[in-house]
C-alpha positions as CSV (number, residue, x, y, z in Angstrom):
1,X,2.8,19.1,7.8
2,X,6.3,20.3,7.1
3,X,7.8,19.7,3.7
4,X,11.4,20.1,2.6
5,X,12.0,20.6,-1.2
6,X,15.6,20.0,-2.4
7,X,15.8,21.2,-6.0
8,X,18.6,23.2,-7.7
9,X,16.2,25.1,-9.9
10,X,14.9,28.1,-7.8
11,X,12.0,28.5,-10.2
12,X,10.8,24.9,-9.5
13,X,11.3,25.3,-5.8
14,X,9.2,28.4,-5.7
15,X,6.4,26.9,-7.8
16,X,5.3,24.2,-5.3
17,X,2.4,26.3,-4.1
18,X,2.8,25.5,-0.4
19,X,4.8,27.1,2.3
20,X,7.9,24.8,2.4
21,X,11.4,24.8,3.6
22,X,13.7,24.7,0.6
23,X,17.4,24.6,-0.5
24,X,19.3,24.2,-3.7
25,X,21.9,21.5,-3.2
26,X,22.2,18.0,-1.6
27,X,24.7,18.9,1.1
28,X,22.5,21.8,2.3
29,X,19.4,19.4,2.0
30,X,21.1,16.8,4.1
31,X,21.9,19.3,6.8
32,X,18.4,20.7,6.8
33,X,16.7,17.3,6.8
34,X,18.6,16.5,10.0
35,X,18.1,19.9,11.6
36,X,14.4,20.2,11.1
37,X,11.7,17.6,11.7
38,X,10.1,17.2,8.3
39,X,7.2,15.0,7.4
40,X,8.1,14.8,3.7
41,X,11.2,15.4,1.6
42,X,10.8,16.1,-2.2
43,X,14.1,16.1,-4.0
44,X,15.8,16.2,-7.3
45,X,18.0,13.3,-8.2
46,X,20.7,15.3,-10.0
47,X,21.7,17.9,-7.4
48,X,24.9,19.8,-7.1
49,X,27.3,18.8,-4.3
50,X,25.5,15.6,-3.2
51,X,23.0,13.8,-5.5
52,X,19.5,13.0,-4.3
53,X,19.9,9.2,-3.9
54,X,23.1,9.6,-2.0
55,X,21.4,12.1,0.3
56,X,18.6,9.7,1.0
57,X,21.1,6.8,1.7
58,X,22.9,9.0,4.2
59,X,19.6,10.0,5.9
60,X,18.6,6.3,6.1
61,X,22.0,5.3,7.4
62,X,21.5,7.8,10.2
63,X,18.1,6.5,11.1
64,X,16.0,9.1,9.4
65,X,12.7,7.5,8.2
66,X,11.1,10.6,6.7
67,X,9.0,9.9,3.6
68,X,11.0,10.9,0.5
69,X,10.1,11.3,-3.2
70,X,12.7,11.8,-5.9
């Protein structure tokens, strides 16, 4: 299973306990979610650059159906 964690707090990103792909802002998260085939995306709602819900809307508009939790 491949997990993408999009969270601006590096401490929280590193505390997940699994080997995950991670990034610290919404724009980078959007790029990574499209570039890598993820099974799950866990993201913060209040991200720098592009907030979490806007990121999910853009992914959905582009046909990405990855399971996402905010």
